[in-house]
TORPA-4810 file (N, C-alpha, C, O; in nm, 3 decimals):
<nodes>
NODE_1_0.081_-0.120_0.000_0.000_0.000_0.000_0.086_0.126_0.000_0.041_0.230_-0.049_E
NODE_2_0.205_0.120_0.052_0.291_0.238_0.056_0.393_0.238_-0.058_0.478_0.328_-0.065_K
NODE_3_0.386_0.141_-0.146_0.486_0.132_-0.252_0.475_0.247_-0.351_0.576_0.283_-0.412_S
NODE_4_0.358_0.306_-0.369_0.344_0.418_-0.462_0.427_0.538_-0.417_0.474_0.615_-0.500_W
NODE_5_0.445_0.553_-0.287_0.528_0.662_-0.236_0.673_0.643_-0.278_0.740_0.739_-0.317_R
NODE_6_0.720_0.522_-0.269_0.857_0.492_-0.309_0.873_0.514_-0.459_0.975_0.566_-0.505_T
NODE_7_0.774_0.473_-0.534_0.780_0.489_-0.679_0.784_0.637_-0.718_0.845_0.672_-0.819_V
NODE_8_0.722_0.723_-0.641_0.721_0.867_-0.671_0.841_0.938_-0.610_0.895_1.030_-0.671_C
NODE_9_0.883_0.899_-0.492_0.987_0.972_-0.421_1.126_0.945_-0.477_1.204_1.039_-0.494_I
NODE_10_1.158_0.822_-0.506_1.292_0.788_-0.554_1.326_0.860_-0.685_1.433_0.919_-0.693_I
NODE_11_1.240_0.858_-0.787_1.274_0.934_-0.909_1.282_1.085_-0.884_1.362_1.154_-0.946_P
NODE_12_1.199_1.137_-0.793_1.205_1.280_-0.762_1.337_1.317_-0.697_1.396_1.420_-0.731_A
NODE_13_1.385_1.235_-0.606_1.514_1.261_-0.541_1.628_1.251_-0.642_1.718_1.335_-0.642_V
NODE_14_1.626_1.150_-0.725_1.731_1.133_-0.826_1.730_1.252_-0.923_1.836_1.303_-0.959_V
NODE_15_1.612_1.294_-0.964_1.602_1.409_-1.055_1.653_1.536_-0.989_1.724_1.613_-1.053_T
NODE_16_1.617_1.560_-0.863_1.662_1.680_-0.792_1.814_1.679_-0.776_1.879_1.782_-0.795_A
NODE_17_1.871_1.565_-0.741_2.016_1.556_-0.727_2.087_1.577_-0.861_2.191_1.642_-0.867_L
NODE_18_2.030_1.522_-0.968_2.087_1.543_-1.101_2.082_1.691_-1.140_2.178_1.745_-1.195_S
NODE_19_1.970_1.755_-1.112_1.955_1.897_-1.145_2.055_1.981_-1.067_2.118_2.070_-1.124_A
NODE_20_2.070_1.956_-0.940_2.166_2.032_-0.859_2.309_2.010_-0.907_2.389_2.103_-0.909_L
NODE_21_2.339_1.887_-0.946_2.473_1.857_-0.998_2.499_1.932_-1.128_2.608_1.986_-1.149_S
NODE_22_2.400_1.935_-1.216_2.417_2.006_-1.343_2.432_2.155_-1.320_2.518_2.218_-1.381_I
NODE_23_2.350_2.213_-1.232_2.357_2.356_-1.204_2.492_2.392_-1.145_2.549_2.496_-1.180_I
NODE_24_2.543_2.308_-1.057_2.669_2.339_-0.989_2.791_2.319_-1.077_2.887_2.396_-1.068_R
NODE_25_2.790_2.217_-1.163_2.912_2.177_-1.234_2.918_2.216_-1.381_3.022_2.196_-1.444_N
NODE_26_2.812_2.271_-1.438_2.816_2.300_-1.582_2.820_2.450_-1.608_2.788_2.531_-1.522_S
NODE_27_2.860_2.484_-1.730_2.864_2.623_-1.774_2.731_2.660_-1.839_2.654_2.574_-1.880_D
NODE_28_2.706_2.791_-1.847_2.584_2.839_-1.911_2.593_2.829_-2.063_2.492_2.808_-2.131_D
NODE_29_2.712_2.843_-2.116_2.733_2.844_-2.260_2.869_2.780_-2.289_2.949_2.761_-2.197_A
NODE_30_2.895_2.746_-2.415_3.025_2.686_-2.447_3.144_2.774_-2.412_3.253_2.723_-2.386_P
NODE_31_3.124_2.906_-2.410_3.235_2.996_-2.380_3.246_3.030_-2.232_3.338_3.102_-2.194_K
NODE_32_3.157_2.981_-2.148_3.163_3.007_-2.004_3.030_3.051_-1.948_2.927_3.041_-2.015_G
NODE_33_3.032_3.099_-1.825_2.911_3.145_-1.758_2.876_3.286_-1.804_2.964_3.368_-1.830_N
NODE_34_2.745_3.315_-1.812_2.700_3.445_-1.860_2.753_3.559_-1.772_2.797_3.661_-1.823_F
NODE_35_2.748_3.542_-1.642_2.792_3.648_-1.552_2.940_3.680_-1.573_2.978_3.797_-1.580_H
NODE_36_3.022_3.577_-1.583_3.165_3.598_-1.605_3.191_3.662_-1.741_3.280_3.747_-1.753_E
NODE_37_3.116_3.624_-1.845_3.136_3.682_-1.977_3.095_3.828_-1.980_3.160_3.909_-2.047_M
NODE_38_2.988_3.864_-1.907_2.947_4.004_-1.901_3.050_4.088_-1.826_3.080_4.200_-1.867_K
NODE_39_3.105_4.035_-1.717_3.206_4.107_-1.640_3.332_4.128_-1.723_3.393_4.235_-1.717_V
NODE_40_3.373_4.027_-1.799_3.495_4.035_-1.879_3.477_4.110_-2.011_3.574_4.138_-2.080_N
NODE_41_3.352_4.144_-2.045_3.325_4.216_-2.169_3.315_4.128_-2.291_3.307_4.179_-2.403_G
NODE_42_3.313_3.997_-2.274_3.301_3.905_-2.387_3.158_3.895_-2.437_3.134_3.848_-2.548_A
NODE_43_3.062_3.940_-2.356_2.921_3.933_-2.393_2.854_4.065_-2.355_2.859_4.105_-2.238_M
NODE_44_2.792_4.133_-2.451_2.729_4.260_-2.416_2.602_4.238_-2.334_2.533_4.138_-2.351_P
NODE_45_2.572_4.332_-2.246_2.448_4.326_-2.167_2.333_4.378_-2.254_2.338_4.490_-2.304_A
NODE_46_2.230_4.296_-2.270_2.115_4.331_-2.352_1.992_4.331_-2.262_1.971_4.238_-2.185_I
NODE_47_1.911_4.436_-2.274_1.791_4.444_-2.190_1.682_4.352_-2.244_1.684_4.315_-2.362_S
NODE_48_1.588_4.315_-2.158_1.478_4.229_-2.199_1.389_4.301_-2.300_1.339_4.239_-2.394_A
NODE_49_1.369_4.432_-2.281_1.285_4.508_-2.374_1.346_4.511_-2.513_1.275_4.498_-2.613_A
NODE_50_1.477_4.527_-2.521_1.546_4.528_-2.650_1.534_4.392_-2.719_1.510_4.384_-2.839_S
NODE_51_1.550_4.287_-2.643_1.539_4.152_-2.699_1.397_4.125_-2.747_1.378_4.066_-2.853_S
NODE_52_1.297_4.167_-2.669_1.157_4.149_-2.709_1.127_4.229_-2.836_1.059_4.180_-2.926_F
NODE_53_1.177_4.352_-2.843_1.153_4.437_-2.959_1.212_4.372_-3.084_1.148_4.370_-3.189_R
NODE_54_1.334_4.319_-3.074_1.396_4.253_-3.188_1.313_4.132_-3.234_1.298_4.109_-3.354_D
NODE_55_1.260_4.057_-3.139_1.177_3.943_-3.174_1.044_3.984_-3.234_0.995_3.918_-3.326_G
NODE_56_0.985_4.092_-3.184_0.855_4.138_-3.235_0.866_4.196_-3.375_0.771_4.188_-3.453_A
NODE_57_0.981_4.254_-3.410_1.001_4.311_-3.543_1.048_4.208_-3.645_1.059_4.239_-3.764_Y
NODE_58_1.076_4.086_-3.601_1.125_3.982_-3.691_1.006_3.916_-3.762_0.913_3.869_-3.697_N
NODE_59_1.009_3.913_-3.894_0.901_3.855_-3.973_0.884_3.705_-3.946_0.772_3.655_-3.945_L
NODE_60_0.994_3.635_-3.923_0.987_3.491_-3.897_0.906_3.461_-3.771_0.837_3.359_-3.764_N
NODE_61_0.913_3.549_-3.672_0.835_3.531_-3.549_0.687_3.530_-3.580_0.613_3.446_-3.529_T
NODE_62_0.643_3.623_-3.663_0.500_3.633_-3.695_0.454_3.518_-3.782_0.341_3.471_-3.769_W
NODE_63_0.541_3.471_-3.872_0.505_3.355_-3.954_0.486_3.232_-3.866_0.389_3.159_-3.883_I
NODE_64_0.577_3.210_-3.772_0.563_3.096_-3.680_0.439_3.111_-3.591_0.373_3.012_-3.561_L
NODE_65_0.408_3.234_-3.550_0.289_3.261_-3.469_0.162_3.222_-3.545_0.073_3.159_-3.488_F
NODE_66_0.154_3.260_-3.671_0.037_3.227_-3.752_0.029_3.077_-3.776_-0.079_3.018_-3.769_I
NODE_67_0.143_3.014_-3.805_0.143_2.869_-3.827_0.096_2.794_-3.702_0.019_2.700_-3.712_Q
NODE_68_0.144_2.837_-3.586_0.102_2.771_-3.462_-0.047_2.792_-3.438_-0.116_2.699_-3.397_Y
NODE_69_-0.096_2.912_-3.465_-0.239_2.938_-3.448_-0.323_2.849_-3.537_-0.425_2.795_-3.493_G
NODE_70_-0.282_2.833_-3.662_-0.355_2.745_-3.754_-0.349_2.600_-3.707_-0.449_2.529_-3.712_C
NODE_71_-0.233_2.557_-3.663_-0.216_2.420_-3.616_-0.304_2.392_-3.495_-0.365_2.285_-3.485_C
NODE_72_-0.311_2.488_-3.402_-0.392_2.470_-3.283_-0.539_2.467_-3.319_-0.616_2.393_-3.259_F
NODE_73_-0.580_2.548_-3.416_-0.719_2.544_-3.462_-0.756_2.410_-3.521_-0.866_2.359_-3.498_G
NODE_74_-0.665_2.351_-3.598_-0.689_2.217_-3.654_-0.698_2.115_-3.541_-0.782_2.026_-3.545_V
NODE_75_-0.612_2.128_-3.442_-0.616_2.034_-3.329_-0.749_2.042_-3.255_-0.807_1.939_-3.220_E
NODE_76_-0.798_2.163_-3.232_-0.928_2.177_-3.166_-1.039_2.115_-3.249_-1.129_2.050_-3.195_L
NODE_77_-1.034_2.134_-3.380_-1.136_2.076_-3.467_-1.128_1.924_-3.465_-1.231_1.857_-3.458_T
NODE_78_-1.008_1.869_-3.472_-0.993_1.723_-3.474_-1.036_1.661_-3.341_-1.084_1.548_-3.338_M
NODE_79_-1.020_1.735_-3.231_-1.061_1.683_-3.101_-1.207_1.716_-3.069_-1.254_1.691_-2.958_N
NODE_80_-1.277_1.773_-3.167_-1.419_1.805_-3.153_-1.446_1.907_-3.043_-1.552_1.904_-2.980_N
NODE_81_-1.354_1.997_-3.018_-1.374_2.097_-2.916_-1.420_2.229_-2.975_-1.462_2.318_-2.901_A
NODE_82_-1.413_2.243_-3.107_-1.451_2.370_-3.170_-1.598_2.374_-3.199_-1.647_2.474_-3.252_A
</nodes>
């Protein structure tokens, strides 16, 4: 009766330990950690608003947005939810 707890807890602990190990021992990018690259001047600091603006002005973003909208509409129709 308590075996379901073991089945849920053991993978959760293993996953949490793996995540902590990856966070502690790996780099953010192939060239190093973002904070260190910004301090050393190897990576420019870009604001979130600037990054969003660049994405919003990109035509490819809008094409993917429309394609996803059409795909989701087809999914709703196929699942009889429309």
